Each structure stands twice: as C-alpha cells, then as structure tokens.
N, C-alpha and C positions, 0 to 999 in steps of 0.2 A: 446431970443431965441436964441440957440445954431446955428449959422448956418452949413446949410445941409452938407458940406464937413467936417465937424468936427465929425457929427452923422455916416458918410459911414463907416469911420473906424472902430466907436465902432461896429456898426452893424456887420460889416463884421467879427469881432473879437466875438460876440455874435454866430452868424451865425456857426464860425467853430468850437468853444468851446462846443456848443449843439452836432455840427456833431459828434467830436469826443467823446464823452460822449455816447451819441448811437451808434457809431462805437464798445467803448469799449463796452457796453450791449450785442450787436448784438456776438462778441467775444466771450462772456461767454456761456460754454456750461453747463449742470446739468444732473447730473444723479438721479432717484427717486430709492425708495428703493428694487426695483425687477428689477434695471438693473445696468450696468457700464460703465461708460463713456472710451470707447478708444480712444487716441490719438496719432497719430502717425507725423513722419516728422521732421523735422530741429529742435532739441531743444526737443523734446519730445519722439522719439528713443533712446534706451541704443546702447553698442558698438555692441550689441551681435543679434542688429534688432529687440528687444523686443519693444511695443508701452508701452505707460505711460496708467495706468488702475485706474482711479478713479470711487470708488462704493459710493453711496449714497452722493455725493457733487458735486462739480462743479471746474474749471479753465478755463482759458482763454486759447479760440483758435486762430494761428495768422491766419489768411488765406493768401489761396496760398502756405503756407509753411509748413503748419501743416494741416491735416483731423482729425475729427472727427466721431466718428460710435460710434452707441449702441449696446450692448451684453445685453442678455435675460439671467437674470437669474431664473427664476422662474420654477418650475416643472413643466415637460411632463410628457405623460404617452401614451405608444402603446399597443395594443393588436393583439395576434395572435391565430386565432384559428384555428383547425385542423391541427396542426403541426403534422408529421407523421416521426417516431424517433425509432429504434432498440433498445431492451435491451441486456443485457448481455447474455440473452440465447436467442438473434436472436429472439425476438418476436417482431414483430413491435405494436407500440398503439400509439394512437393518444391523444395528450394534448391540452389544451389551457390554455395560460400563457398570464400575463401582464406585463410590468415593467415600474415603474416610474426611469426617473432620470434627471439630473439637475445638471450645474457646481459646481464643485468642489469647496467652496469659505473658504476652513478650513485652507486656506494658498495661500501667494502671487503666489508661484510658481505653485500651482495645476491650482488657475483661470490662468495662463498666459499659461499654458497649453492649457486649454479650449479654450481660445481666440484666440490664432496661430493656430488651428487646426479647428476652426469652425465660426471665426466673418464674414468669407465672404463666407460662405454655409447658405444655405435657413433651413426653418425646416426639410424638406423631406430630405434633407442630413444628416441632423444630424441623424433622426430618422431610415434612413435607416442605417448608418454607426452602430448606436447603437444597434437595432435589429440583426445585424448580429455577432455581438461579442457575445450578450445574448445568442441567438440561437445556435452560438456553444457551448455556455457554456454549456445548456440546453442538446445538444447532446451528448458530452462530460462527463459528470456524468452519463446521464440514460446509455450509453454505459456499465456503471459500476454496475449495478442493475440489479436486476432480477424484472420481472412484480410485483410481487408481494410487493416487497420493494418500488417501486413507488408509487405504491394504497396505501399504508400505511404510505409513510414516505414523503408526500409534505412538510412538514416543515423544514426536515432533505433536502429532495431536494433542498429548497430554499437556504437554510444556504451554500449548498456544492455547489452549481452554484456561489455563490456571490463571493466563495474561487476561485473558476474555473478562474472567469474573472478577478479579483482582479486589478492585473499586467496590464491586457490592461487597465482597465477602468483609472487606475491611469495615462498611458501614454496620453490617451484623456482628463484627467481633468476632470472626469466626476463623480458622483454617479450615483448609480443602484439597484434599490430595486426590486430582484423579487417574483412574486404571482403567483401560480401555480391553476388554476380554478378548471380542469377538466381532468379526466386521462379516458381513455376507448379505446376499440378496434379499431383497425384500420378496415378502410373498407374492408368488407370482412373475417374480423379476428373475432374470438369468443373464447380468449382466457380468458378474462374476464367474458364473457358470461359462459362458460363452469365453470370456476372457481365458480362461483355464485350458480351455479347449484348442484356443487359440495358440495358447503359449504351447501345449502340448504337441499340434503341427507343426510348431515350428521347429521344437526339438525334435522330432520325427525328423524332419527335411535335412535339418543339419544333419542330424547323426545318419540318413541315408547319404547326404552328401560327400561324409567325410569319409563311408565303407566304399562311395564308388572312388573315391580320391584317393584310398586304399589301396582298392582291386586294381584300377588303372597302374597306379608307382608301381604293384606288384608285376604286371604284366610287361611294362615297359623294361622294370628292372630282367624279367628272363630273357623280354627279347634280348638286351644288351649281351645277360650272360651266354644266350644261344648263340649270337652274331660272334662274339668272342670266341666261341668255340669253335664253329664252323671257320672263320679267319684262321685261330689256329692249326685246325685239319690241314686248312689249304694253305699256309704257309711250312707244315711238315710235307704237305705231298710236295709243293714245287723244293723245298731241300732236297728230298729224295732224289726227285727229277735231275735237279743241279747234278746233285753226287753221283749218279747214274750216267747222266752226259758226259763229266771229267772223266767217271771211270773207263766211258766206252771209248772217249779221245784220247786219251792215255792208252788204252789196248789198242788202238789202230795204229798210233803214232807209234806203239811197242812192235806191234806189226809188221811194219811198214820198214822200221830200221833193221828188224829182222832178215827182213825179204831181200833188202838191200847189201846186208852183210853175207847172205845167203847169195846173192849174184856175184857180187863182190870174189869170192871165194872159187865159184862155180869159175868166174872169168880169169882169175887169175888160174886155175888149174889148167886150163885148157892152153893159157899159153905157154907154162912148163911144158906139155906135152907137145908143143909145134917145137 
C-alpha cells in the first residue's frame, strides 16, 4: 500500500481540483427566456459604462470584480380607471384605459436603454414612469379631439397616443400598447348623457315620421283603391244603362216595324174588300 505521506498530496490536489470546478460552476450565471443577464464590473463594462447583456444564455461572472443581475423581459400590464381629462371643446370626460408594456428587445441598443434606465428600479417605479408617459400622451391627444370623436374613435385614439409617446418610449427602451376600455361623463357631467338623450329623441322623431309616412301611404292607397272601385261601379252602371238603352231602342224599332206591317196588312185587306 502507498504510504500516507504519498497519498496526502494526491488528496490535496484532488480537493483543490474539485474546489476549482465547484467555484467555476458557481461563477456561471445563466438567464432563461424571459429575462436578461446583466453583468457589470471589470472586463464586463464597455468604455461608455454600459454593462454586458446576455439573453437566454450564460457566462462566467468573476466574484468581487464583477456583478450579475437579472432583468425581467416579461410583459406587464397596468390599468387606470376614472382618468379625468378635457377635450378640445373643454368638456371634461372620464376614461378607463390599460397599457401593456415590456422592454424593447428588437435591438441591443433599445434593450441597453431599458436596462440602464430600470435595472435598479422595482416594478412599482417602472409602472409609475410608464403610466406617467402614457397618461401624458392620452391627455395630449384627447385635448385635440371632440367628445364625439373620443367616443366614436377609440381605435384611432389608441393609435394616436402610441404615436404621441413613441419618442419617449424609445428613450426608455420600452414598448407600450394602449387599450381604451370605457369613455363616459366626468363626475357631475352630463354631456354624453344629453347626447344620448338627443340621439334617442332624433330616433324617436325619425320613427314617428316614418310611421306617419307609412300611414299616409296606406291612406292614399286605400283612397286609390276606393276610387278605382267607385269608377268600376260607375262604369258598370253606365254599361248597364247603355245596354238598356240599346234594348229599348231596338224594342221600339221592332214595335214600330210591327205596327207598320200591321197597318199595311189592314190596308191591303180593305182594298181587297172594295
């Protein structure tokens, strides 16, 4: 058997190798598909102070001289209810809207901006910044629209707000999709209520006019039918009278002819007797 003095260096060497392997594995940091690994420090930060960003992968992070953090890439949502703002005509309205937002991963530069702006901020801070930007865009767009345009053009409003905040969101390194859920009168306001009442009255009047026109048309058609019936009856009476007249004329002619024949016969009889 080997002597203990010979085994000790071997054991120590094996322990050192195992310790190194464990240390190397401990230094490897990985990011899954919905997050980014952000590494800063010596050898990981460029000359502009930007950290190294690794998506869906891993790298070795050297302890003490480098630091690793994870940056969430998932989509987040936030809702705003009862947001009061004024339209172009000065009418205050209440809108409920929601926004979905996430880091822009379409390019390294946009993701770098998102990381630099929000790596050390929590979700509440991020949400507050996004809502401030989107809310400002909503107010700016609605200030150029009438209450009717806001009510009837929710999809158009979404697009216009997105265009309005595009530059700010690009600077933040985030994407945002706005969705208008509800538009209504502001507290103590009655604009939409009055507008709806006006529309109902207009519909009622139009319906009444249509009903009156239909009734008039029915009366006219009935009168035309009655007139046609009267004319047909009159024509029938005239035809009957004409036939009666023709019959009477023919009867009179027949009687006259019969009388003449009889007179001739009587005259001929008298001549014979003489």
